[in-house]
C-alpha angles and dihedrals in degrees: 000000000000090000090052091052090049093051089047091052090047091053091045092053101037100042095064090042092052090045092052091047091049092049091047090050092051092047091049090051091050097043097039092088092044093049092047091050092049091046092050091048093050091045091051091048091051092048091048090050091050091050090050091050091048092050090049090053090049090053091050092049092056 
């Protein structure tokens, strides 16, 4: 009887955890491309801004 309760508790605890991990894994797989695209876009914007700042400095130096 006690063993049955333990196994029941184990299922009750581990099933939601496994479900959450599975959902997170699927979401990460789906959103990985989106996140990479957003990160690249932001990175390019930052680099472009730095280049603009550098070119402005160069203009001021001359």
